[in-house]
VOPAGU-2260 file (C-alpha; in pm, 1 decimal, decimal comma):
REM VOPAGU-2260
SITE   aa  ch    i         X         Y         Z
SITE  MET   A    0    7511,6   12993,2   15388,0
SITE  GLY   A    1    7711,5   12838,1   15104,8
SITE  ILE   A    2    7825,1   12981,7   14777,5
SITE  LEU   A    3    7635,7   12853,1   14474,8
SITE  SER   A    4    7852,5   12637,0   14250,0
SITE  ASP   A    5    7732,2   12826,7   13941,8
SITE  ASP   A    6    7897,7   13136,3   14085,1
SITE  VAL   A    7    8221,8   12956,0   14177,7
SITE  VAL   A    8    8310,3   12825,5   13830,9
SITE  ILE   A    9    8188,4   12975,5   13505,0
SITE  ILE   A   10    8286,6   12814,8   13174,0
SITE  SER   A   11    8231,2   13006,2   12850,9
SITE  GLN   A   12    8286,0   12757,7   12570,8
SITE  SER   A   13    8427,7   12883,1   12242,2
SITE  GLU   A   14    8194,0   12890,3   11945,8
SITE  LYS   A   15    8466,1   12794,8   11698,8
SITE  GLU   A   16    8684,3   12486,0   11726,3
SITE  GLY   A   17    9042,4   12582,8   11803,6
SITE  ASP   A   18    8947,7   12908,1   11977,0
SITE  PRO   A   19    9004,3   12926,0   12353,8
SITE  SER   A   20    8725,2   12867,3   12601,1
SITE  VAL   A   21    8731,7   13079,3   12918,1
SITE  ILE   A   22    8716,4   12930,4   13268,5
SITE  THR   A   23    8654,2   13176,9   13552,8
SITE  ILE   A   24    8693,1   13069,0   13915,8
SITE  ASN   A   25    8587,8   13301,8   14198,3
SITE  CYS   A   26    8627,5   13155,4   14547,1
SITE  PRO   A   27    8803,2   13177,1   14885,2
SITE  ASP   A   28    9178,2   13123,0   14868,5
SITE  LYS   A   29    9403,5   12858,4   15017,9
SITE  THR   A   30    9767,7   12766,5   14977,6
SITE  GLY   A   31    9814,5   12536,6   14678,4
SITE  LEU   A   32    9476,5   12609,5   14521,0
SITE  GLY   A   33    9635,1   12707,7   14186,6
SITE  CYS   A   34    9823,6   12377,5   14176,9
SITE  ASP   A   35    9508,4   12175,5   14249,8
SITE  LEU   A   36    9311,2   12354,1   13978,0
SITE  CYS   A   37    9588,1   12325,7   13717,1
SITE  ARG   A   38    9620,2   11955,9   13796,9
SITE  ILE   A   39    9252,2   11908,0   13710,6
SITE  LEU   A   40    9291,8   12100,2   13384,4
SITE  LEU   A   41    9590,9   11879,6   13298,7
SITE  PHE   A   42    9391,8   11565,1   13380,3
SITE  PHE   A   43    9119,5   11673,9   13135,6
SITE  GLY   A   44    9380,5   11732,7   12865,0
SITE  LEU   A   45    9326,7   12107,0   12831,4
SITE  ASN   A   46    9596,6   12334,5   12694,2
SITE  ILE   A   47    9621,5   12662,4   12886,9
SITE  VAL   A   48    9713,1   12944,7   12648,0
SITE  ARG   A   49    9662,8   13233,1   12888,5
SITE  GLY   A   50    9598,7   13280,9   13258,8
SITE  ASP   A   51    9535,8   13553,8   13515,0
SITE  VAL   A   52    9542,0   13500,4   13891,1
SITE  SER   A   53    9481,3   13751,4   14170,2
SITE  THR   A   54    9418,0   13716,3   14542,1
SITE  ASP   A   55    9423,5   13923,7   14858,0
SITE  GLY   A   56    9510,3   13617,7   15064,5
SITE  LYS   A   57    9149,1   13545,9   15153,1
SITE  TRP   A   58    8964,5   13557,7   14822,5
SITE  CYS   A   59    9095,6   13471,8   14477,2
SITE  TYR   A   60    8992,5   13527,9   14119,6
SITE  LEU   A   61    9135,6   13307,4   13846,4
SITE  VAL   A   62    9077,2   13311,5   13471,7
SITE  PHE   A   63    9213,2   13045,7   13235,0
SITE  TRP   A   64    9191,0   13056,6   12856,1
SITE  VAL   A   65    9208,1   12692,7   12743,9
SITE  ILE   A   66    9194,1   12496,0   12421,1
SITE  GLY   A   67    8963,4   12200,3   12462,3
SITE  LYS   A   68    8900,0   11892,2   12252,7
SITE  PRO   A   69    8585,2   11776,9   12069,0
SITE  ASN   A   70    8528,0   11522,1   12347,0
SITE  THR   A   71    8603,7   11754,6   12642,8
SITE  ARG   A   72    8352,0   11686,0   12919,3
SITE  TRP   A   73    8285,2   12044,8   13021,5
SITE  ASN   A   74    8008,9   11970,0   13274,0
SITE  LEU   A   75    8223,7   11711,8   13448,1
SITE  LEU   A   76    8520,8   11949,6   13441,3
SITE  LYS   A   77    8313,3   12218,0   13610,4
SITE  MET   A   78    8204,9   11973,0   13877,6
SITE  ARG   A   79    8565,7   11875,9   13954,7
SITE  LEU   A   80    8679,8   12239,8   13969,5
SITE  VAL   A   81    8396,6   12326,3   14208,1
SITE  GLU   A   82    8486,6   12031,4   14430,0
SITE  ALA   A   83    8850,1   12148,4   14444,8
SITE  SER   A   84    8744,9   12498,5   14546,7
SITE  PRO   A   85    8730,2   12581,8   14918,0
SITE  SER   A   86    8382,9   12726,2   14863,1
SITE  PHE   A   87    8259,9   12373,6   14790,1
SITE  SER   A   88    8328,1   12298,3   15157,2
SITE  TRP   A   89    8146,8   12615,5   15259,2
SITE  ALA   A   90    7834,3   12487,0   15091,7
SITE  PHE   A   91    7830,5   12212,9   15353,6
SITE  GLY   A   92    7915,6   12440,6   15642,7
SITE  ILE   A   93    8281,8   12339,7   15666,5
SITE  SER   A   94    8491,5   12645,2   15746,9
SITE  ARG   A   95    8836,9   12544,8   15630,2
SITE  CYS   A   96    8873,7   12797,0   15349,6
SITE  TYR   A   97    9158,0   13000,7   15489,5
SITE  LEU   A   98    9359,7   12713,7   15626,8
SITE  SER   A   99    9680,2   12606,9   15461,6
SITE  ASP   A  100    9726,9   12244,0   15361,6
SITE  SER   A  101    9932,0   12176,7   15673,0
SITE  GLU   A  102    9667,9   12326,7   15902,6
SITE  SER   A  103    9364,1   12152,9   15755,3
SITE  GLN   A  104    9269,6   11793,6   15828,7
SITE  PRO   A  105    9423,7   11546,0   15584,5
SITE  PRO   A  106    9166,6   11410,5   15338,9
SITE  LYS   A  107    9045,9   11053,4   15368,0
SITE  LEU   A  108    9237,2   10824,2   15138,6
SITE  PRO   A  109    9016,2   10676,4   14864,5
SITE  ASP   A  110    8947,8   10304,5   14858,7
SITE  LEU   A  111    9198,0   10104,3   14655,3
SITE  PHE   A  112    9081,2    9837,9   14409,7
SITE  LEU   A  113    9260,3    9573,0   14206,9
SITE  LEU   A  114    9140,9    9548,9   13846,6
SITE  LYS   A  115    9250,5    9221,6   13684,9
SITE  LEU   A  116    9228,7    9176,1   13309,4
SITE  ALA   A  117    9333,4    8874,5   13105,4
SITE  CYS   A  118    9345,2    8941,1   12730,6
SITE  SER   A  119    9492,9    8822,0   12406,1
SITE  ASP   A  120    9781,9    9052,9   12323,2
SITE  ARG   A  121    9765,9    9306,2   12038,8
SITE  THR   A  122    9919,8    9641,8   11953,1
SITE  GLY   A  123    9747,6    9931,0   12131,1
SITE  LEU   A  124    9574,7    9713,0   12389,4
SITE  LEU   A  125    9726,0    9894,1   12686,8
SITE  TYR   A  126    9630,6   10233,3   12545,5
SITE  ASP   A  127    9270,6   10121,9   12487,4
SITE  VAL   A  128    9243,4   10012,2   12851,3
SITE  THR   A  129    9401,0   10327,9   12995,3
SITE  GLU   A  130    9183,0   10545,6   12768,8
SITE  ILE   A  131    8867,8   10379,9   12906,4
SITE  LEU   A  132    8984,8   10417,4   13265,5
SITE  TYR   A  133    9065,2   10783,5   13195,7
SITE  LYS   A  134    8716,1   10846,8   13054,1
SITE  LEU   A  135    8559,6   10677,9   13356,9
SITE  GLU   A  136    8771,8   10889,4   13597,7
SITE  ILE   A  137    8945,3   10584,9   13738,2
SITE  ASN   A  138    9300,1   10667,4   13848,1
SITE  ILE   A  139    9581,0   10417,3   13798,4
SITE  GLU   A  140    9793,4   10411,8   14113,6
SITE  LYS   A  141   10011,1   10117,5   14021,5
SITE  VAL   A  142   10023,2    9869,4   13735,3
SITE  LYS   A  143   10183,9    9533,6   13670,0
SITE  ILE   A  144   10160,5    9399,4   13316,6
SITE  SER   A  145   10311,9    9076,2   13189,7
SITE  THR   A  146   10294,0    8885,5   12861,0
SITE  THR   A  147   10306,1    8506,6   12842,3
SITE  PRO   A  148   10487,0    8311,5   12566,3
SITE  ASP   A  149   10152,5    8210,6   12411,0
SITE  GLY   A  150   10050,7    8573,6   12350,4
SITE  LYS   A  151    9827,2    8626,8   12654,4
SITE  VAL   A  152    9845,5    8939,4   12870,9
SITE  MET   A  153    9771,3    8966,5   13242,1
SITE  ASP   A  154    9706,7    9326,8   13348,1
SITE  LEU   A  155    9693,9    9417,1   13716,9
SITE  PHE   A  156    9580,8    9775,3   13779,8
SITE  PHE   A  157    9564,5    9914,0   14131,6
SITE  VAL   A  158    9311,2   10193,3   14092,5
SITE  THR   A  159    9103,4   10449,8   14279,3
SITE  ASP   A  160    8771,4   10590,9   14165,5
SITE  THR   A  161    8727,2   10969,2   14149,2
SITE  ARG   A  162    8352,6   10913,8   14176,4
SITE  GLU   A  163    8399,8   10677,0   14474,0
SITE  LEU   A  164    8146,6   10429,2   14335,0
SITE  LEU   A  165    8367,2   10134,8   14240,8
SITE  GLY   A  166    8241,9    9944,8   14543,7
SITE  THR   A  167    7894,3    9923,8   14386,9
SITE  VAL   A  168    7777,3    9657,0   14146,6
SITE  LYS   A  169    7640,1    9920,3   13906,8
SITE  ARG   A  170    7975,1   10096,9   13875,1
SITE  ARG   A  171    8166,5    9771,2   13826,0
SITE  ASP   A  172    7923,9    9663,1   13556,4
SITE  GLU   A  173    7971,8   10001,5   13386,2
SITE  VAL   A  174    8348,9    9954,9   13385,1
SITE  TYR   A  175    8313,0    9603,0   13245,9
SITE  GLU   A  176    8082,6    9714,3   12964,7
SITE  TYR   A  177    8319,6    9992,8   12856,4
SITE  LEU   A  178    8621,8    9762,1   12866,5
SITE  ARG   A  179    8440,9    9485,7   12680,3
SITE  ASP   A  180    8340,6    9725,8   12402,5
SITE  ALA   A  181    8697,4    9859,7   12373,4
SITE  ILE   A  182    8886,2    9530,1   12397,9
SITE  GLY   A  183    8637,2    9316,1   12208,6
SITE  GLU   A  184    8700,5    8946,6   12164,8
SITE  SER   A  185    9050,1    8985,4   12306,5
SITE  LEU   A  186    8902,8    9007,1   12659,2
SITE  ILE   A  187    8932,1    8670,2   12834,8
SITE  SER   A  188    8848,3    8753,4   13197,9
SITE  TYR   A  189    8773,8    9055,1   13417,3
SITE  ASP   A  190    8756,5    9109,8   13793,0
SITE  ILE   A  191    8760,7    9398,1   14043,0
SITE  GLU   A  192    8819,8    9356,1   14415,5
SITE  LEU   A  193    8876,5    9588,5   14708,5
SITE  VAL   A  194    9228,2    9562,6   14852,9
SITE  GLY   A  195    9417,0    9721,0   15138,9
SITE  PRO   A  196    9671,2    9997,6   15070,6
SITE  GLU   A  197    9952,7    9774,9   15197,1
SITE  ILE   A  198    9886,9    9533,8   14908,7
SITE  ALA   A  199    9981,1    9797,0   14651,3
SITE  ALA   A  200   10276,3    9942,3   14838,7
SITE  ARG   A  201   10488,5   10122,3   14583,0
SITE  SER   A  202   10798,0    9934,8   14477,7
SITE  GLN   A  203   11126,8   10120,8   14481,9
SITE  ALA   A  204   11321,6   10172,6   14162,6
SITE  SER   A  205   11628,0    9949,0   14141,9
SITE  SER   A  206   11973,0   10093,9   14198,7
SITE  SER   A  207   12059,2   10068,6   13827,6
SITE  VAL   A  208   11741,5   10257,2   13734,0
SITE  ALA   A  209   11812,9   10521,5   13996,0
SITE  GLU   A  210   12168,9   10562,3   13872,1
SITE  THR   A  211   12046,6   10612,9   13515,4
SITE  LEU   A  212   11768,0   10857,0   13592,9
SITE  PHE   A  213   11923,0   11051,1   13879,7
SITE  SER   A  214   12294,4   11036,9   13804,2
SITE  SER   A  215   12316,5   11417,4   13776,4
SITE  ASP   A  216   12146,3   11681,5   13982,3
SITE  VAL   A  217   11877,2   11902,8   13833,4
SITE  SER   A  218   12084,5   12216,8   13816,4
SITE  GLY   A  219   12040,4   12300,6   13451,8
SITE  GLU   A  220   12346,1   12099,2   13348,1
SITE  GLN   A  221   12323,3   11806,9   13108,9
SITE  LEU   A  222   12065,6   11562,4   13242,9
SITE  SER   A  223   11958,7   11207,9   13160,5
SITE  GLY   A  224   11704,2   11200,4   12879,7
SITE  LEU   A  225   11584,3   11496,9   12680,3
SITE  HIS   A  226   11541,8   11858,5   12780,4
SITE  THR   A  227   11216,1   12046,0   12765,3
SITE  SER   A  228   11388,5   12372,6   12682,2
SITE  SER   A  229   11740,0   12512,5   12667,0
SITE  ASN   A  230   11634,8   12877,3   12690,6
SITE  VAL   A  231   11466,1   12899,7   13030,2
SITE  SER   A  232   11512,2   13244,2   13184,0
SITE  ILE   A  233   11409,2   13331,6   13540,5
SITE  ALA   A  234   11456,0   13684,3   13675,9
SITE  VAL   A  235   11385,7   13800,5   14031,5
SITE  ASP   A  236   11297,3   14156,4   14134,9
SITE  ASN   A  237   11250,5   14258,3   14496,9
SITE  SER   A  238   11254,3   14632,6   14427,5
SITE  LEU   A  239   10940,3   14672,2   14218,0
SITE  SER   A  240   10696,6   14605,0   14502,8
SITE  LEU   A  241   10712,9   14686,2   14873,2
SITE  VAL   A  242   10542,5   14363,1   14975,1
SITE  HIS   A  243   10593,6   14117,4   14687,1
SITE  THR   A  244   10877,4   13935,2   14517,2
SITE  LEU   A  245   10841,5   13939,6   14139,3
SITE  ILE   A  246   10935,8   13627,2   13944,7
SITE  HIS   A  247   10958,4   13677,9   13567,8
SITE  ILE   A  248   10985,4   13359,0   13360,5
SITE  THR   A  249   11036,6   13312,7   12988,0
SITE  CYS   A  250   11043,9   12957,0   12859,0
SITE  GLN   A  251   10908,4   12711,1   12609,0
SITE  ASP   A  252   10550,9   12592,2   12656,9
SITE  HIS   A  253   10480,3   12228,5   12733,6
SITE  LYS   A  254   10185,8   12021,1   12851,1
SITE  GLY   A  255   10129,2   12094,0   13219,7
SITE  LEU   A  256   10358,4   12398,6   13232,2
SITE  LEU   A  257   10141,5   12594,3   13476,1
SITE  TYR   A  258   10089,3   12281,6   13685,5
SITE  ASP   A  259   10467,2   12238,1   13717,3
SITE  ILE   A  260   10508,6   12599,8   13828,3
SITE  MET   A  261   10214,9   12593,4   14069,6
SITE  ARG   A  262   10325,2   12257,6   14211,6
SITE  THR   A  263   10668,3   12400,9   14286,8
SITE  PHE   A  264   10520,0   12698,6   14469,9
SITE  LYS   A  265   10284,5   12470,5   14662,9
SITE  ASP   A  266   10573,2   12247,5   14773,9
SITE  PHE   A  267   10763,1   12558,6   14890,6
SITE  ASN   A  268   10450,9   12693,0   15066,8
SITE  ILE   A  269   10459,6   13007,1   14849,2
SITE  GLN   A  270   10146,8   13211,0   14774,3
SITE  ILE   A  271   10083,4   13391,8   14445,5
SITE  SER   A  272    9918,3   13730,1   14498,3
SITE  TYR   A  273    9901,9   13813,5   14129,8
SITE  GLY   A  274   10010,3   13626,5   13820,5
SITE  ARG   A  275    9981,7   13644,3   13444,8
SITE  PHE   A  276   10064,6   13376,6   13189,9
SITE  THR   A  277   10068,9   13429,1   12812,3
SITE  ILE   A  278   10192,3   13234,5   12510,9
SITE  LYS   A  279   10365,8   13454,6   12259,3
SITE  ARG   A  280   10477,6   13351,0   11912,1
SITE  GLY   A  281   10508,9   12974,8   11871,5
SITE  ARG   A  282   10565,8   12797,1   12203,3
SITE  ASN   A  283   10732,3   13092,3   12376,1
SITE  CYS   A  284   10576,5   13177,7   12713,9
SITE  GLU   A  285   10603,0   13468,5   12951,3
SITE  ILE   A  286   10495,2   13441,4   13314,2
SITE  ASP   A  287   10494,1   13720,1   13573,5
SITE  LEU   A  288   10424,4   13618,4   13932,4
SITE  PHE   A  289   10407,5   13841,3   14239,9
SITE  ILE   A  290   10463,4   13605,9   14531,5
SITE  VAL   A  291   10488,9   13609,0   14910,7
SITE  GLN   A  292   10584,8   13359,6   15178,6
SITE  SER   A  293   10324,5   13194,5   15398,7
SITE  ASP   A  294   10363,2   13481,7   15647,0
SITE  GLY   A  295   10257,1   13729,6   15378,0
SITE  ARG   A  296   10602,9   13884,1   15330,0
SITE  LYS   A  297   10832,2   13900,3   15028,8
SITE  ILE   A  298   11123,9   13657,7   15007,4
SITE  LEU   A  299   11438,6   13836,8   15126,4
SITE  ASP   A  300   11634,7   13532,0   15240,6
SITE  SER   A  301   11876,1   13468,0   14951,3
SITE  SER   A  302   11911,9   13097,6   15033,2
SITE  LYS   A  303   11534,6   13042,6   15017,0
SITE  LEU   A  304   11508,4   13242,8   14699,0
SITE  ASN   A  305   11796,1   13058,0   14534,3
SITE  ALA   A  306   11645,6   12721,3   14628,8
SITE  LEU   A  307   11311,8   12823,0   14477,1
SITE  ILE   A  308   11470,4   12943,8   14152,5
SITE  PHE   A  309   11689,9   12632,7   14136,6
SITE  ARG   A  310   11381,9   12409,5   14158,6
SITE  LEU   A  311   11176,9   12617,4   13914,1
SITE  ARG   A  312   11450,3   12605,2   13653,3
SITE  ALA   A  313   11479,4   12228,4   13686,6
SITE  GLU   A  314   11103,8   12177,4   13654,5
SITE  LEU   A  315   11084,7   12392,3   13341,5
SITE  GLN   A  316   11385,8   12234,7   13174,4
SITE  GLN   A  317   11286,6   11877,7   13245,5
SITE  PRO   A  318   10947,6   11812,6   13410,8
SITE  LEU   A  319   10983,1   11447,3   13308,4
SITE  ARG   A  320   11281,7   11231,5   13219,4
SITE  VAL   A  321   11270,3   10980,9   12935,2
SITE  VAL   A  322   11549,0   10724,5   12891,5
SITE  MET   A  323   11592,5   10407,2   12683,2
SITE  MET   A  324   11806,4   10128,2   12834,9
SITE  ASN   A  325   11925,0    9789,8   12711,5
SITE  ARG   A  326   11809,0    9493,8   12921,2
SITE  GLY   A  327   11992,6    9206,7   12756,7
SITE  PRO   A  328   11811,9    9136,0   12428,1
SITE  ASP   A  329   11526,2    9370,0   12523,9
SITE  THR   A  330   11486,6    9745,1   12554,0
SITE  GLU   A  331   11338,5    9917,4   12858,0
SITE  LEU   A  332   11174,7   10257,9   12846,4
SITE  LEU   A  333   11207,6   10457,9   13168,0
SITE  VAL   A  334   10996,7   10766,6   13242,1
SITE  THR   A  335   10999,6   10954,5   13569,9
SITE  ASN   A  336   10836,4   11264,7   13714,8
SITE  PRO   A  337   10843,4   11434,0   14056,7
SITE  VAL   A  338   10565,6   11371,8   14307,2
SITE  GLU   A  339   10390,8   11648,0   14501,0
SITE  LEU   A  340   10463,4   11663,8   14873,2
SITE  SER   A  341   10098,1   11565,3   14917,2
SITE  GLY   A  342   10183,5   11233,2   14750,5
SITE  LYS   A  343   10003,2   11300,0   14420,5
SITE  GLY   A  344   10179,9   11203,6   14099,8
SITE  ARG   A  345   10150,8   11376,3   13764,7
SITE  PRO   A  346    9818,1   11288,9   13597,1
SITE  GLN   A  347    9789,9   11092,5   13271,0
SITE  VAL   A  348   10158,3   10998,6   13235,1
SITE  PHE   A  349   10090,3   10628,0   13185,6
SITE  HIS   A  350    9805,6   10711,4   12946,6
SITE  ASP   A  351   10037,7   10927,6   12733,6
SITE  ILE   A  352   10314,2   10664,5   12730,7
SITE  ALA   A  353   10068,5   10404,4   12601,7
SITE  LEU   A  354    9936,4   10650,6   12342,4
SITE  ALA   A  355   10285,5   10731,6   12216,0
SITE  LEU   A  356   10377,9   10364,9   12174,7
SITE  LYS   A  357   10052,0   10292,4   11996,3
SITE  LYS   A  358   10121,1   10571,3   11746,0
SITE  ILE   A  359   10444,2   10406,6   11632,6
SITE  ASN   A  360   10303,0   10054,6   11644,7
SITE  THR   A  361   10528,1    9945,2   11930,7
SITE  CYS   A  362   10418,0    9656,3   12151,8
SITE  ILE   A  363   10458,3    9655,7   12530,1
SITE  PHE   A  364   10589,2    9331,7   12678,0
SITE  SER   A  365   10559,1    9436,0   13043,0
SITE  ALA   A  366   10513,0    9752,3   13248,8
SITE  GLU   A  367   10508,8    9865,0   13610,0
SITE  ILE   A  368   10503,0   10180,9   13819,9
SITE  GLY   A  369   10724,5   10237,8   14121,9
SITE  ARG   A  370   10852,7   10520,8   14338,8
SITE  HIS   A  371   11205,8   10637,0   14413,0
SITE  VAL   A  372   11307,2   10864,3   14699,2
SITE  MET   A  373   11614,9   11079,2   14651,4
SITE  GLY   A  374   11701,6   11321,0   14928,7
SITE  GLU   A  375   11380,5   11492,2   15033,4
SITE  ARG   A  376   11201,5   11431,0   14702,9
SITE  GLU   A  377   10995,1   11142,0   14575,5
SITE  TRP   A  378   10972,2   11045,3   14208,1
SITE  GLU   A  379   10730,6   10827,3   14016,6
SITE  VAL   A  380   10910,3   10580,2   13788,7
SITE  TYR   A  381   10745,9   10406,9   13492,0
SITE  LYS   A  382   10928,5   10101,7   13355,9
SITE  VAL   A  383   10809,3    9965,7   13021,2
SITE  LEU   A  384   10974,2    9667,9   12853,6
SITE  ILE   A  385   10951,0    9702,3   12474,6
SITE  ASN   A  386   10893,1    9402,6   12247,8
SITE  GLU   A  387   11175,4    9435,6   11994,7
SITE  GLU   A  388   11148,7    9112,6   11796,7
SITE  GLU   A  389   11119,2    9295,9   11463,6
SITE  SER   A  390   11265,0    9634,7   11558,0
SITE  LEU   A  391   11558,5    9808,8   11397,3
SITE  PRO   A  392   11838,0    9982,2   11593,6
SITE  PHE   A  393   11732,3   10333,1   11485,9
SITE  GLN   A  394   11385,1   10279,7   11636,1
SITE  LYS   A  395   11515,4   10322,8   11990,9
SITE  SER   A  396   11568,0   10693,9   11939,3
SITE  LYS   A  397   11236,4   10710,4   11755,4
SITE  ILE   A  398   11056,0   10555,6   12053,3
SITE  GLU   A  399   11220,7   10793,7   12298,8
SITE  GLU   A  400   11139,7   11095,4   12083,3
SITE  GLN   A  401   10776,5   10989,5   12032,3
SITE  VAL   A  402   10717,4   10932,3   12404,3
SITE  TRP   A  403   10884,1   11263,1   12488,6
SITE  THR   A  404   10686,0   11471,5   12238,1
SITE  THR   A  405   10357,8   11308,6   12344,9
SITE  LEU   A  406   10424,3   11375,8   12713,0
SITE  MET   A  407   10518,0   11736,3   12633,0
SITE  GLY   A  408   10212,6   11788,8   12410,4
SITE  TRP   A  409   10431,6   11894,5   12117,1
SITE  GLU   A  410   10234,1   11718,9   11843,8
């Protein structure tokens, strides 16, 4: 007998714009569930202003206070949260609720499609395309964009469909109609075809890119690009609880903060028994987390604890790296973010880059997404070549700052 979806996720929308809506999730627990749920909230562009999490290892209760947008698709959000919950599997008689990610069967990889667009170039074109794909729940896995001397743009998007309908004529026609309305007369041609995963194998970042982005380790020392916060504080207490390790974090809020924390715990196979997240005055945050290892015990091994704190501090100081580089007469924007061990990248990064460049009327000459492996970690690398024909030298710092603040949600 399954659990009704209406009981799994309850959304109480705020009556006044700007006030937080409340999302309550009540379902069986699994390792990494908090990360999966926060990733969905980040994808939908919600700002979490408060959170409470509690679990006994088998059943969990989560409450998020979020600030939505006028166009937030609450019904669709609820559907995605229910699907991410283990109880969604129960409804179909699949008993995998208490299994960790490593013990459960790996999910089937979604079909990969190549979306080809030929357009006349204009400022904001890339953002308009990524905004439509975002609204249609089509995920960009890889992109290759090039501009010809006569002002034409060829966009190649390797995409997957959250709704898993892109193989149907109806869904492809829907995508075409939305893109045609957004692009207008600039649209020259459009095509979608199913491709094999080997076709879109992720390219590796070049050695010069790797040297620029990863020249220093993420130890809290000066890093490439800009910092998220210089006042991150992480305290550990193993004496307060007999069975839990307490992690107390104070830091500056940024877009996806809880996702970055939850992703780190998921990668370390750490379970949160109880947690509370609050935003104080301004962007100042306080997070208290009572955690245990996968065996249900507190973390007493100092090397494991130090590694966890080391990673947490790095993720809070710099969840993404933004760097401007000279490429001969042109300027290249580099943005990178860590990838989950499951292989998932951070949602909406490319969308936010395109939005930031549109805001300052900056044209994109070419763009592509690759991956870079350093040690045991994998990073997603976005390379965007900026059209600087009429730019001034001071605009380079302006571009970097605009991209950074948009990615951090500091506007």
